GURO-349164 format. One record per residue (C-alpha): residue number from 1; x negated, y negated, z negated. Coordinates in Angstrom, 1 decimal. Layout:
<mikes>
<mike nr="NUM" px="X" py="Y" pz="Z"/>
...
</mikes>
This chain:
<mikes>
<mike nr="1" px="-59.4" py="40.2" pz="167.9"/>
<mike nr="2" px="-58.2" py="39.0" pz="164.5"/>
<mike nr="3" px="-59.4" py="35.7" pz="163.3"/>
<mike nr="4" px="-62.2" py="35.9" pz="160.7"/>
<mike nr="5" px="-60.0" py="34.6" pz="157.9"/>
<mike nr="6" px="-57.4" py="37.3" pz="158.7"/>
<mike nr="7" px="-60.0" py="40.1" pz="158.3"/>
<mike nr="8" px="-60.4" py="39.5" pz="154.5"/>
<mike nr="9" px="-57.8" py="40.2" pz="151.9"/>
<mike nr="10" px="-57.4" py="38.8" pz="148.3"/>
<mike nr="11" px="-59.3" py="40.7" pz="145.6"/>
<mike nr="12" px="-61.8" py="42.3" pz="148.0"/>
<mike nr="13" px="-65.4" py="42.8" pz="147.0"/>
<mike nr="14" px="-67.7" py="41.7" pz="149.8"/>
<mike nr="15" px="-71.4" py="42.7" pz="149.9"/>
<mike nr="16" px="-73.6" py="40.4" pz="152.0"/>
<mike nr="17" px="-77.1" py="41.6" pz="152.9"/>
<mike nr="18" px="-79.9" py="39.4" pz="151.7"/>
<mike nr="19" px="-83.6" py="38.4" pz="152.2"/>
<mike nr="20" px="-84.6" py="38.6" pz="155.9"/>
<mike nr="21" px="-81.5" py="40.4" pz="156.9"/>
<mike nr="22" px="-78.9" py="37.8" pz="155.8"/>
<mike nr="23" px="-76.3" py="37.2" pz="158.6"/>
<mike nr="24" px="-76.6" py="33.5" pz="158.4"/>
<mike nr="25" px="-74.4" py="32.6" pz="161.4"/>
<mike nr="26" px="-71.6" py="34.8" pz="160.1"/>
<mike nr="27" px="-71.9" py="33.3" pz="156.6"/>
<mike nr="28" px="-71.6" py="29.8" pz="158.1"/>
<mike nr="29" px="-68.4" py="30.8" pz="159.9"/>
<mike nr="30" px="-67.0" py="32.2" pz="156.7"/>
<mike nr="31" px="-67.8" py="28.9" pz="155.0"/>
<mike nr="32" px="-65.7" py="27.0" pz="157.6"/>
<mike nr="33" px="-62.5" py="29.0" pz="157.4"/>
<mike nr="34" px="-59.7" py="29.1" pz="154.9"/>
<mike nr="35" px="-60.4" py="32.3" pz="153.0"/>
<mike nr="36" px="-58.0" py="34.3" pz="150.7"/>
<mike nr="37" px="-58.1" py="33.6" pz="147.0"/>
<mike nr="38" px="-60.1" py="35.7" pz="144.5"/>
<mike nr="39" px="-62.8" py="37.2" pz="146.8"/>
<mike nr="40" px="-65.9" py="38.4" pz="145.0"/>
<mike nr="41" px="-69.1" py="38.3" pz="147.0"/>
<mike nr="42" px="-72.1" py="40.5" pz="146.0"/>
<mike nr="43" px="-75.7" py="39.8" pz="147.1"/>
<mike nr="44" px="-79.3" py="40.5" pz="146.1"/>
<mike nr="45" px="-80.7" py="37.1" pz="147.3"/>
<mike nr="46" px="-84.3" py="36.1" pz="147.6"/>
<mike nr="47" px="-85.6" py="32.7" pz="146.8"/>
<mike nr="48" px="-86.8" py="30.9" pz="149.9"/>
<mike nr="49" px="-84.6" py="33.0" pz="152.2"/>
<mike nr="50" px="-81.0" py="33.0" pz="150.9"/>
<mike nr="51" px="-79.4" py="29.7" pz="150.1"/>
<mike nr="52" px="-75.7" py="30.4" pz="149.8"/>
<mike nr="53" px="-73.7" py="29.8" pz="146.7"/>
<mike nr="54" px="-70.6" py="31.8" pz="147.5"/>
<mike nr="55" px="-68.6" py="30.3" pz="144.6"/>
<mike nr="56" px="-68.5" py="27.1" pz="146.8"/>
<mike nr="57" px="-66.3" py="28.8" pz="149.5"/>
<mike nr="58" px="-63.1" py="28.0" pz="147.6"/>
<mike nr="59" px="-62.0" py="27.4" pz="144.0"/>
<mike nr="60" px="-61.4" py="31.0" pz="143.2"/>
<mike nr="61" px="-64.4" py="32.6" pz="145.0"/>
<mike nr="62" px="-66.7" py="34.5" pz="142.7"/>
<mike nr="63" px="-70.2" py="35.9" pz="143.1"/>
<mike nr="64" px="-72.1" py="38.8" pz="141.5"/>
<mike nr="65" px="-75.8" py="38.5" pz="142.0"/>
<mike nr="66" px="-78.6" py="40.9" pz="141.1"/>
<mike nr="67" px="-81.2" py="38.2" pz="141.3"/>
<mike nr="68" px="-81.2" py="34.5" pz="140.4"/>
<mike nr="69" px="-82.5" py="31.9" pz="142.8"/>
<mike nr="70" px="-82.7" py="28.1" pz="142.7"/>
<mike nr="71" px="-79.7" py="27.9" pz="145.1"/>
<mike nr="72" px="-77.5" py="29.4" pz="142.4"/>
<mike nr="73" px="-78.6" py="27.1" pz="139.5"/>
<mike nr="74" px="-75.6" py="24.8" pz="140.0"/>
<mike nr="75" px="-73.0" py="27.4" pz="140.5"/>
<mike nr="76" px="-69.9" py="27.5" pz="138.2"/>
<mike nr="77" px="-71.0" py="29.9" pz="135.4"/>
<mike nr="78" px="-67.4" py="31.1" pz="135.1"/>
<mike nr="79" px="-67.5" py="32.4" pz="138.6"/>
<mike nr="80" px="-71.2" py="33.4" pz="138.9"/>
<mike nr="81" px="-72.1" py="36.7" pz="137.3"/>
<mike nr="82" px="-75.7" py="37.9" pz="137.0"/>
<mike nr="83" px="-75.8" py="41.7" pz="136.7"/>
<mike nr="84" px="-79.1" py="43.0" pz="135.3"/>
<mike nr="85" px="-79.8" py="46.2" pz="137.2"/>
<mike nr="86" px="-82.8" py="47.9" pz="138.7"/>
<mike nr="87" px="-82.8" py="48.4" pz="142.4"/>
<mike nr="88" px="-82.4" py="52.2" pz="142.3"/>
<mike nr="89" px="-79.3" py="51.7" pz="140.1"/>
<mike nr="90" px="-78.0" py="48.9" pz="142.3"/>
<mike nr="91" px="-77.9" py="51.4" pz="145.2"/>
<mike nr="92" px="-75.7" py="53.8" pz="143.3"/>
<mike nr="93" px="-73.5" py="50.9" pz="142.0"/>
<mike nr="94" px="-72.9" py="49.7" pz="145.6"/>
<mike nr="95" px="-72.0" py="53.2" pz="146.7"/>
<mike nr="96" px="-68.5" py="52.8" pz="145.2"/>
<mike nr="97" px="-67.9" py="49.2" pz="144.5"/>
<mike nr="98" px="-67.7" py="47.5" pz="147.9"/>
<mike nr="99" px="-64.7" py="46.8" pz="150.2"/>
<mike nr="100" px="-66.4" py="44.8" pz="152.9"/>
<mike nr="101" px="-70.0" py="45.0" pz="154.2"/>
<mike nr="102" px="-71.5" py="42.0" pz="156.0"/>
<mike nr="103" px="-74.7" py="42.9" pz="157.8"/>
<mike nr="104" px="-77.1" py="41.7" pz="160.5"/>
<mike nr="105" px="-78.1" py="44.1" pz="163.3"/>
<mike nr="106" px="-80.2" py="43.9" pz="166.4"/>
<mike nr="107" px="-81.2" py="45.9" pz="169.4"/>
<mike nr="108" px="-84.6" py="47.6" pz="169.6"/>
<mike nr="109" px="-86.8" py="47.4" pz="172.7"/>
<mike nr="110" px="-84.8" py="50.4" pz="174.1"/>
<mike nr="111" px="-81.4" py="48.7" pz="173.5"/>
<mike nr="112" px="-80.5" py="50.9" pz="170.5"/>
<mike nr="113" px="-78.5" py="49.0" pz="167.7"/>
<mike nr="114" px="-80.4" py="49.1" pz="164.4"/>
<mike nr="115" px="-80.1" py="47.7" pz="161.0"/>
<mike nr="116" px="-82.7" py="45.6" pz="159.4"/>
<mike nr="117" px="-85.2" py="44.2" pz="158.7"/>
<mike nr="118" px="-83.8" py="44.9" pz="155.2"/>
<mike nr="119" px="-82.1" py="48.2" pz="154.5"/>
<mike nr="120" px="-82.4" py="48.4" pz="150.7"/>
<mike nr="121" px="-78.6" py="49.0" pz="150.1"/>
<mike nr="122" px="-77.4" py="49.5" pz="153.7"/>
<mike nr="123" px="-76.6" py="53.2" pz="153.3"/>
<mike nr="124" px="-74.7" py="52.6" pz="150.1"/>
<mike nr="125" px="-72.5" py="49.7" pz="151.4"/>
<mike nr="126" px="-71.8" py="51.2" pz="154.8"/>
<mike nr="127" px="-70.5" py="54.4" pz="153.2"/>
<mike nr="128" px="-68.5" py="52.5" pz="150.6"/>
<mike nr="129" px="-67.0" py="49.7" pz="152.6"/>
<mike nr="130" px="-63.7" py="50.1" pz="154.5"/>
<mike nr="131" px="-64.5" py="47.1" pz="156.7"/>
<mike nr="132" px="-67.9" py="46.3" pz="158.3"/>
<mike nr="133" px="-68.7" py="42.9" pz="159.7"/>
<mike nr="134" px="-71.9" py="42.7" pz="161.7"/>
<mike nr="135" px="-73.8" py="39.8" pz="163.2"/>
<mike nr="136" px="-75.7" py="40.9" pz="166.3"/>
<mike nr="137" px="-78.8" py="38.7" pz="166.5"/>
<mike nr="138" px="-80.0" py="38.6" pz="170.1"/>
<mike nr="139" px="-83.2" py="36.7" pz="169.2"/>
<mike nr="140" px="-84.5" py="39.6" pz="167.1"/>
<mike nr="141" px="-86.0" py="42.9" pz="168.4"/>
<mike nr="142" px="-85.1" py="45.4" pz="165.8"/>
<mike nr="143" px="-87.9" py="47.3" pz="164.0"/>
<mike nr="144" px="-88.2" py="50.7" pz="165.6"/>
<mike nr="145" px="-88.4" py="52.3" pz="162.2"/>
<mike nr="146" px="-85.1" py="50.9" pz="161.0"/>
<mike nr="147" px="-82.1" py="53.2" pz="160.9"/>
<mike nr="148" px="-79.7" py="53.0" pz="163.9"/>
<mike nr="149" px="-76.1" py="52.0" pz="163.5"/>
<mike nr="150" px="-73.3" py="53.4" pz="165.6"/>
<mike nr="151" px="-71.2" py="50.7" pz="167.3"/>
<mike nr="152" px="-68.1" py="52.6" pz="166.4"/>
<mike nr="153" px="-68.9" py="51.9" pz="162.7"/>
<mike nr="154" px="-68.5" py="48.2" pz="163.2"/>
<mike nr="155" px="-65.0" py="46.7" pz="162.8"/>
<mike nr="156" px="-65.8" py="43.2" pz="163.8"/>
<mike nr="157" px="-68.9" py="42.0" pz="165.7"/>
<mike nr="158" px="-70.2" py="38.4" pz="165.9"/>
<mike nr="159" px="-73.0" py="37.5" pz="168.2"/>
<mike nr="160" px="-75.8" py="35.0" pz="167.5"/>
<mike nr="161" px="-79.2" py="34.0" pz="168.7"/>
<mike nr="162" px="-81.3" py="32.5" pz="166.0"/>
<mike nr="163" px="-84.9" py="33.1" pz="164.8"/>
<mike nr="164" px="-85.4" py="34.8" pz="161.5"/>
<mike nr="165" px="-86.6" py="32.7" pz="158.6"/>
<mike nr="166" px="-90.4" py="33.3" pz="158.3"/>
<mike nr="167" px="-92.4" py="33.9" pz="155.2"/>
<mike nr="168" px="-95.4" py="31.7" pz="155.3"/>
<mike nr="169" px="-98.5" py="33.5" pz="154.1"/>
<mike nr="170" px="-99.3" py="32.3" pz="150.6"/>
<mike nr="171" px="-102.4" py="30.3" pz="149.9"/>
<mike nr="172" px="-104.9" py="32.4" pz="147.9"/>
<mike nr="173" px="-106.6" py="30.3" pz="145.3"/>
<mike nr="174" px="-109.7" py="31.2" pz="143.2"/>
<mike nr="175" px="-107.6" py="32.8" pz="140.4"/>
<mike nr="176" px="-105.6" py="34.9" pz="142.8"/>
<mike nr="177" px="-108.8" py="36.0" pz="144.6"/>
<mike nr="178" px="-110.5" py="37.0" pz="141.3"/>
<mike nr="179" px="-107.4" py="39.0" pz="140.2"/>
<mike nr="180" px="-107.3" py="40.6" pz="143.6"/>
<mike nr="181" px="-111.0" py="41.6" pz="143.2"/>
<mike nr="182" px="-110.3" py="43.2" pz="139.8"/>
<mike nr="183" px="-107.3" py="45.2" pz="141.1"/>
<mike nr="184" px="-109.3" py="46.3" pz="144.2"/>
<mike nr="185" px="-111.8" py="47.9" pz="141.8"/>
<mike nr="186" px="-108.9" py="50.1" pz="140.5"/>
<mike nr="187" px="-107.9" py="51.3" pz="144.0"/>
<mike nr="188" px="-109.5" py="54.5" pz="145.4"/>
<mike nr="189" px="-109.7" py="55.8" pz="148.9"/>
<mike nr="190" px="-106.5" py="57.8" pz="149.6"/>
<mike nr="191" px="-104.4" py="56.1" pz="146.9"/>
<mike nr="192" px="-100.8" py="55.3" pz="147.8"/>
<mike nr="193" px="-99.8" py="51.7" pz="147.1"/>
<mike nr="194" px="-96.9" py="49.5" pz="146.2"/>
<mike nr="195" px="-97.2" py="45.8" pz="145.8"/>
<mike nr="196" px="-94.9" py="42.8" pz="145.7"/>
<mike nr="197" px="-95.0" py="39.4" pz="147.4"/>
<mike nr="198" px="-97.0" py="36.3" pz="146.6"/>
<mike nr="199" px="-100.6" py="35.1" pz="146.4"/>
<mike nr="200" px="-101.8" py="37.8" pz="144.0"/>
<mike nr="201" px="-100.4" py="40.7" pz="146.1"/>
<mike nr="202" px="-101.8" py="39.1" pz="149.2"/>
<mike nr="203" px="-105.2" py="38.7" pz="147.6"/>
<mike nr="204" px="-105.2" py="42.3" pz="146.5"/>
<mike nr="205" px="-104.4" py="43.6" pz="150.0"/>
<mike nr="206" px="-107.0" py="41.3" pz="151.5"/>
<mike nr="207" px="-109.7" py="42.9" pz="149.4"/>
<mike nr="208" px="-108.9" py="46.5" pz="150.3"/>
<mike nr="209" px="-110.6" py="46.3" pz="153.7"/>
<mike nr="210" px="-113.4" py="48.6" pz="152.6"/>
<mike nr="211" px="-110.9" py="51.3" pz="151.5"/>
<mike nr="212" px="-110.0" py="54.4" pz="153.6"/>
<mike nr="213" px="-106.9" py="56.4" pz="154.2"/>
<mike nr="214" px="-104.7" py="54.5" pz="151.9"/>
<mike nr="215" px="-101.0" py="55.2" pz="151.8"/>
<mike nr="216" px="-98.1" py="52.8" pz="151.6"/>
<mike nr="217" px="-94.7" py="53.4" pz="149.9"/>
<mike nr="218" px="-92.9" py="50.3" pz="148.6"/>
<mike nr="219" px="-90.1" py="47.9" pz="148.7"/>
<mike nr="220" px="-91.5" py="45.5" pz="151.2"/>
<mike nr="221" px="-94.1" py="45.0" pz="153.9"/>
<mike nr="222" px="-95.6" py="41.7" pz="154.8"/>
<mike nr="223" px="-98.4" py="40.3" pz="157.0"/>
<mike nr="224" px="-101.1" py="41.5" pz="154.6"/>
<mike nr="225" px="-99.8" py="45.0" pz="154.8"/>
<mike nr="226" px="-99.5" py="44.9" pz="158.6"/>
<mike nr="227" px="-103.2" py="43.8" pz="158.7"/>
<mike nr="228" px="-104.4" py="46.7" pz="156.7"/>
<mike nr="229" px="-102.4" py="49.1" pz="158.9"/>
<mike nr="230" px="-103.8" py="47.5" pz="162.0"/>
<mike nr="231" px="-107.4" py="47.7" pz="160.7"/>
<mike nr="232" px="-107.0" py="51.4" pz="159.9"/>
<mike nr="233" px="-107.4" py="51.1" pz="156.1"/>
<mike nr="234" px="-103.8" py="52.3" pz="155.6"/>
<mike nr="235" px="-103.2" py="55.5" pz="157.5"/>
<mike nr="236" px="-100.9" py="57.5" pz="155.3"/>
<mike nr="237" px="-102.9" py="60.6" pz="156.2"/>
<mike nr="238" px="-103.6" py="61.6" pz="152.5"/>
<mike nr="239" px="-99.9" py="61.4" pz="151.5"/>
<mike nr="240" px="-98.3" py="64.7" pz="150.7"/>
<mike nr="241" px="-94.9" py="63.3" pz="151.6"/>
<mike nr="242" px="-94.2" py="61.2" pz="154.7"/>
<mike nr="243" px="-97.7" py="61.9" pz="156.0"/>
<mike nr="244" px="-98.7" py="59.2" pz="158.5"/>
<mike nr="245" px="-95.6" py="57.0" pz="157.8"/>
<mike nr="246" px="-95.6" py="53.7" pz="155.9"/>
<mike nr="247" px="-92.3" py="53.5" pz="153.9"/>
<mike nr="248" px="-90.6" py="50.2" pz="153.1"/>
<mike nr="249" px="-87.2" py="48.8" pz="152.4"/>
<mike nr="250" px="-87.6" py="45.4" pz="154.0"/>
<mike nr="251" px="-90.0" py="43.2" pz="156.0"/>
<mike nr="252" px="-90.9" py="39.6" pz="154.9"/>
<mike nr="253" px="-93.3" py="37.7" pz="157.0"/>
<mike nr="254" px="-94.1" py="36.0" pz="160.2"/>
<mike nr="255" px="-92.7" py="36.3" pz="163.7"/>
<mike nr="256" px="-95.9" py="38.3" pz="164.5"/>
<mike nr="257" px="-94.9" py="40.8" pz="161.8"/>
<mike nr="258" px="-91.4" py="41.3" pz="163.2"/>
<mike nr="259" px="-92.7" py="41.6" pz="166.8"/>
<mike nr="260" px="-95.2" py="44.2" pz="165.7"/>
<mike nr="261" px="-92.5" py="46.2" pz="163.8"/>
<mike nr="262" px="-90.5" py="46.3" pz="167.1"/>
<mike nr="263" px="-93.1" py="48.7" pz="168.5"/>
<mike nr="264" px="-94.4" py="50.4" pz="165.4"/>
<mike nr="265" px="-92.1" py="53.3" pz="164.4"/>
<mike nr="266" px="-94.7" py="54.5" pz="161.9"/>
<mike nr="267" px="-93.3" py="51.8" pz="159.5"/>
<mike nr="268" px="-90.2" py="53.6" pz="158.4"/>
<mike nr="269" px="-87.4" py="51.7" pz="156.7"/>
<mike nr="270" px="-85.6" py="53.5" pz="153.9"/>
<mike nr="271" px="-82.9" py="52.6" pz="151.3"/>
<mike nr="272" px="-83.6" py="51.9" pz="147.7"/>
<mike nr="273" px="-82.4" py="55.5" pz="146.9"/>
<mike nr="274" px="-85.6" py="56.6" pz="148.6"/>
<mike nr="275" px="-88.1" py="53.8" pz="148.2"/>
<mike nr="276" px="-87.4" py="53.4" pz="144.5"/>
<mike nr="277" px="-86.5" py="56.9" pz="143.6"/>
<mike nr="278" px="-88.7" py="58.5" pz="141.0"/>
<mike nr="279" px="-88.1" py="62.0" pz="142.2"/>
<mike nr="280" px="-89.5" py="61.0" pz="145.6"/>
<mike nr="281" px="-92.5" py="59.0" pz="144.4"/>
<mike nr="282" px="-93.6" py="61.6" pz="141.9"/>
<mike nr="283" px="-94.4" py="63.8" pz="145.0"/>
<mike nr="284" px="-97.0" py="61.2" pz="146.0"/>
<mike nr="285" px="-100.3" py="61.8" pz="144.1"/>
<mike nr="286" px="-102.2" py="58.7" pz="143.0"/>
<mike nr="287" px="-99.3" py="56.3" pz="143.5"/>
<mike nr="288" px="-100.5" py="52.9" pz="142.4"/>
<mike nr="289" px="-97.8" py="50.4" pz="141.5"/>
<mike nr="290" px="-98.8" py="46.7" pz="141.3"/>
<mike nr="291" px="-96.3" py="44.2" pz="139.9"/>
<mike nr="292" px="-96.3" py="40.7" pz="138.5"/>
<mike nr="293" px="-94.9" py="39.2" pz="135.3"/>
<mike nr="294" px="-93.8" py="35.9" pz="133.8"/>
<mike nr="295" px="-95.4" py="37.0" pz="130.5"/>
<mike nr="296" px="-96.6" py="40.0" pz="128.6"/>
<mike nr="297" px="-96.9" py="40.3" pz="124.9"/>
<mike nr="298" px="-99.4" py="42.0" pz="122.5"/>
<mike nr="299" px="-97.3" py="45.1" pz="122.5"/>
<mike nr="300" px="-97.5" py="45.4" pz="126.2"/>
<mike nr="301" px="-93.9" py="44.5" pz="126.9"/>
<mike nr="302" px="-93.3" py="42.7" pz="130.2"/>
<mike nr="303" px="-91.0" py="39.8" pz="130.9"/>
<mike nr="304" px="-90.6" py="39.4" pz="134.7"/>
<mike nr="305" px="-87.4" py="37.4" pz="134.9"/>
<mike nr="306" px="-86.8" py="34.9" pz="132.1"/>
<mike nr="307" px="-88.3" py="31.5" pz="131.2"/>
<mike nr="308" px="-87.3" py="28.6" pz="129.1"/>
<mike nr="309" px="-84.1" py="30.3" pz="128.0"/>
<mike nr="310" px="-82.9" py="30.8" pz="131.5"/>
<mike nr="311" px="-82.6" py="33.7" pz="134.0"/>
<mike nr="312" px="-85.0" py="32.7" pz="136.8"/>
<mike nr="313" px="-85.1" py="35.9" pz="138.9"/>
<mike nr="314" px="-84.0" py="39.5" pz="138.2"/>
<mike nr="315" px="-85.0" py="42.9" pz="137.0"/>
<mike nr="316" px="-85.6" py="43.9" pz="140.7"/>
<mike nr="317" px="-87.5" py="47.1" pz="141.4"/>
<mike nr="318" px="-90.6" py="46.7" pz="139.3"/>
<mike nr="319" px="-89.6" py="49.1" pz="136.5"/>
<mike nr="320" px="-88.5" py="51.7" pz="139.1"/>
<mike nr="321" px="-92.0" py="51.7" pz="140.5"/>
<mike nr="322" px="-93.8" py="51.5" pz="137.1"/>
<mike nr="323" px="-92.0" py="54.6" pz="135.9"/>
<mike nr="324" px="-92.5" py="56.4" pz="139.2"/>
<mike nr="325" px="-96.3" py="55.6" pz="139.1"/>
<mike nr="326" px="-96.5" py="57.2" pz="135.6"/>
<mike nr="327" px="-94.7" py="60.3" pz="136.9"/>
<mike nr="328" px="-97.1" py="60.6" pz="139.9"/>
<mike nr="329" px="-100.2" py="62.8" pz="139.4"/>
<mike nr="330" px="-103.0" py="60.4" pz="139.0"/>
<mike nr="331" px="-100.7" py="57.4" pz="139.3"/>
<mike nr="332" px="-101.2" py="54.0" pz="137.7"/>
<mike nr="333" px="-98.8" py="51.2" pz="136.7"/>
<mike nr="334" px="-100.6" py="47.9" pz="137.0"/>
<mike nr="335" px="-99.4" py="44.4" pz="136.0"/>
<mike nr="336" px="-101.4" py="41.6" pz="137.7"/>
<mike nr="337" px="-100.8" py="38.0" pz="136.7"/>
<mike nr="338" px="-102.6" py="34.7" pz="136.0"/>
<mike nr="339" px="-103.5" py="34.2" pz="132.3"/>
<mike nr="340" px="-101.8" py="30.8" pz="132.1"/>
<mike nr="341" px="-98.8" py="28.8" pz="133.5"/>
<mike nr="342" px="-98.1" py="25.1" pz="133.8"/>
<mike nr="343" px="-101.6" py="24.2" pz="134.9"/>
<mike nr="344" px="-103.2" py="26.0" pz="132.1"/>
<mike nr="345" px="-101.1" py="24.6" pz="129.2"/>
<mike nr="346" px="-99.2" py="27.8" pz="128.4"/>
<mike nr="347" px="-100.6" py="31.3" pz="127.8"/>
<mike nr="348" px="-98.8" py="34.1" pz="129.7"/>
<mike nr="349" px="-100.1" py="36.5" pz="127.1"/>
<mike nr="350" px="-97.9" py="35.9" pz="124.1"/>
<mike nr="351" px="-97.1" py="37.3" pz="120.7"/>
<mike nr="352" px="-93.7" py="38.5" pz="121.9"/>
<mike nr="353" px="-91.9" py="38.1" pz="125.2"/>
<mike nr="354" px="-88.7" py="36.1" pz="125.6"/>
<mike nr="355" px="-86.9" py="38.9" pz="127.5"/>
<mike nr="356" px="-88.0" py="42.5" pz="127.9"/>
<mike nr="357" px="-87.9" py="43.7" pz="131.5"/>
<mike nr="358" px="-90.4" py="46.6" pz="131.2"/>
<mike nr="359" px="-91.1" py="48.5" pz="128.1"/>
<mike nr="360" px="-94.6" py="48.8" pz="126.5"/>
<mike nr="361" px="-94.6" py="52.4" pz="127.6"/>
<mike nr="362" px="-94.1" py="51.4" pz="131.3"/>
<mike nr="363" px="-97.5" py="49.7" pz="131.7"/>
<mike nr="364" px="-101.0" py="51.3" pz="132.1"/>
<mike nr="365" px="-103.2" py="48.4" pz="133.1"/>
<mike nr="366" px="-102.9" py="44.6" pz="132.8"/>
<mike nr="367" px="-105.1" py="42.3" pz="135.0"/>
<mike nr="368" px="-105.7" py="38.6" pz="134.8"/>
<mike nr="369" px="-108.5" py="36.4" pz="136.2"/>
<mike nr="370" px="-110.4" py="37.1" pz="132.9"/>
<mike nr="371" px="-110.6" py="40.9" pz="133.3"/>
<mike nr="372" px="-108.9" py="44.3" pz="133.1"/>
<mike nr="373" px="-107.1" py="45.7" pz="130.0"/>
<mike nr="374" px="-106.5" py="49.4" pz="130.3"/>
<mike nr="375" px="-103.9" py="49.9" pz="127.6"/>
<mike nr="376" px="-102.4" py="53.3" pz="128.6"/>
<mike nr="377" px="-103.9" py="55.3" pz="125.7"/>
<mike nr="378" px="-104.5" py="52.5" pz="123.2"/>
<mike nr="379" px="-102.6" py="52.3" pz="119.9"/>
<mike nr="380" px="-100.9" py="49.1" pz="118.9"/>
<mike nr="381" px="-103.8" py="47.2" pz="117.4"/>
<mike nr="382" px="-106.3" py="48.2" pz="120.1"/>
<mike nr="383" px="-104.0" py="47.3" pz="122.9"/>
<mike nr="384" px="-103.3" py="43.9" pz="121.4"/>
<mike nr="385" px="-107.1" py="43.3" pz="121.1"/>
<mike nr="386" px="-107.5" py="44.4" pz="124.8"/>
<mike nr="387" px="-104.8" py="42.0" pz="125.9"/>
<mike nr="388" px="-106.2" py="39.1" pz="123.9"/>
<mike nr="389" px="-109.6" py="39.7" pz="125.6"/>
<mike nr="390" px="-108.1" py="39.0" pz="129.0"/>
<mike nr="391" px="-106.1" py="35.9" pz="127.8"/>
<mike nr="392" px="-107.4" py="32.5" pz="128.7"/>
<mike nr="393" px="-110.2" py="31.7" pz="126.2"/>
<mike nr="394" px="-108.5" py="28.6" pz="124.7"/>
<mike nr="395" px="-105.6" py="30.8" pz="123.5"/>
<mike nr="396" px="-107.4" py="33.8" pz="122.1"/>
<mike nr="397" px="-108.0" py="32.5" pz="118.6"/>
<mike nr="398" px="-104.4" py="31.6" pz="118.1"/>
<mike nr="399" px="-103.3" py="35.0" pz="119.5"/>
<mike nr="400" px="-105.7" py="36.8" pz="117.3"/>
<mike nr="401" px="-104.7" py="34.8" pz="114.2"/>
<mike nr="402" px="-101.1" py="35.6" pz="114.7"/>
<mike nr="403" px="-102.0" py="39.3" pz="115.2"/>
<mike nr="404" px="-103.7" py="39.6" pz="111.8"/>
<mike nr="405" px="-101.2" py="37.5" pz="109.9"/>
<mike nr="406" px="-98.4" py="40.0" pz="110.6"/>
</mikes>
């Protein structure tokens, strides 16, 4: 077999799977060998999971990222490129812009090789790449709902045995719990849900244990989602598409979650061309999308990626889901966030956002610990007043004063 350094050629574009599916052992091997010049690595990393700055591999290595993380803050800006792109569009971009795919695979309980536990862009890169490098992780039992991969597709196989990085369940404080309670009021029996990750999504899911026949179609599943499925609150039986299935792109959570997925084929992993596709989601009545924000302004514009003049995350998939929710019959696009940041010293409801991630037309409802603002059908002045009313009280007068002075 060729040495790892001999597999890669100068000028190649190399996609490395991220989040819980990062092939860490294989990446560590790449970091230790002399690589060709002018390689470009592409990744959608996730803070807390993916720590590699690929520009450090040699003096000419470059990296294109679709999401900024703390690990990339010190990268050479001449060789680190942030590409703002929503997840559905990333899938199409990667369908024709990759030479090498670097993935993690595992065997399921029946010995079948499968991708995962993140398949967001797997279909795109596996079809695009001319060379596929795979790390076979023997310590992982593949989720039974992940797509299989034919051994003949793999050009070079590297074996490892290492535990997946676990996502520690977030602590739910009083603010998150209150926001969760408000959002739970907006969820009806039979609704189909999409949520993100963090304390507020966990608080929302925790407070849906009195709901029935919920559906699930989103970008990720975590322990909170698993618990609702186990309890029977999420059944998928009211879905008009993928009835009885729980659709996700990735799994982020504990070893218990990954063990459970190994014997739960009802959790079906699909690429972002399905999970984030408007034409798919619009076939799901009462699709409720719940996303977070860094800040929202009095027009209803959302900033979910920028703070202090710096890119801190990325556009991600929130706008895909917001617009799909608005296309779904009875669907709702909800933004849920705390009213302040920096220990209450800064309002997250502002006169105008620093960067627009989502348009004012993408949001139906905004929720903070101070209440619910249903802005879907409100004209400019009324929606501003509604948003001021759910800002932290100490900032409301200044917000209202600025509103009437313009």
